[in-house]
C-alpha positions, -999 to 999 in steps of 0.1 A, spaced: 929 95 -490 922 112 -524 898 95 -547 909 84 -582 895 102 -612 872 72 -619 859 72 -583 853 110 -585 834 106 -618 813 79 -603 805 99 -572 798 130 -593 773 112 -616 757 97 -585 754 132 -569 739 146 -601 714 118 -602 705 120 -565 707 157 -555 678 180 -562 692 215 -557 722 235 -571 735 270 -568 731 286 -602 754 316 -611 748 338 -641 762 372 -652 740 401 -659 742 423 -690 767 452 -689 760 473 -658 742 446 -639 759 424 -613 762 386 -611 732 366 -598 734 334 -578 703 315 -567 694 280 -555 673 261 -581 662 225 -584 674 205 -613 669 172 -632 700 154 -645 693 134 -677 727 119 -680 740 147 -702 724 179 -691 709 197 -661 674 210 -665 664 239 -644 634 262 -644 628 298 -632 603 326 -638 607 342 -671 610 377 -654 637 365 -629 672 379 -632 685 343 -639 663 339 -669 671 374 -682 708 367 -678 707 333 -695 687 347 -724 714 374 -729 745 352 -721 743 314 -722 773 309 -699 764 295 -665 780 279 -634 763 254 -611 775 242 -577 761 210 -564 769 195 -530 786 207 -498 817 229 -496 837 198 -486 822 176 -513 815 199 -542 808 195 -579 813 227 -599 799 228 -634 806 254 -661 784 252 -690 760 267 -716 723 271 -711 696 268 -738 661 281 -731 632 257 -734 596 268 -732 573 246 -712 554 236 -744 587 225 -760 594 199 -733 581 164 -738 555 153 -713 579 127 -699 606 152 -693 582 177 -676 568 149 -655 603 137 -645 613 172 -635 582 177 -614 585 143 -597 622 149 -588 619 185 -577 584 186 -563 578 216 -584 559 218 -617 563 251 -636 538 240 -662 510 243 -636 518 279 -627 499 309 -641 530 331 -644 554 323 -673 583 301 -665 612 290 -687 633 259 -685 670 259 -693 690 229 -704 726 233 -691 752 214 -710 784 210 -690 816 221 -706 839 218 -675 832 197 -644 854 198 -613 849 178 -581 868 176 -549 864 170 -512 895 182 -495 929 198 -503 944 164 -513 920 163 -542 926 197 -557 953 185 -581 930 161 -599 897 180 -596 890 185 -634 868 156 -646 855 172 -678 872 196 -701 857 211 -733 826 190 -729 845 156 -727 849 134 -697 886 128 -689 899 92 -686 
């Protein structure tokens, strides 16, 4: 039986709080193809925080074009997020945020010798569904606002 929008929102927020990894999709500058990679994230209640090597295609793409998509969960219980990403240098993070990211993901980019960037992804659209019977009501957030 299809979940109500309230149930889906509750499940989505729980998944964002609990899950560690997401598929992150970015688009390259003209002439380069799209890039999709699995990255760990921290959900702070409003944004996803990810980190990747500054030289990686994902970082280059997000520095050139802030648009990003993230997929969290399984194909039959998925949360798809479209959002915008803002670069954050490790020294710009609060110690608490950096520590929380490291504790949740088991990965601390601040401790690496090669340069890493963080990106704060602000959701603009959120969709969630499990099966075909939930496709009709899959939009939970539109234009950055949760739907009632």
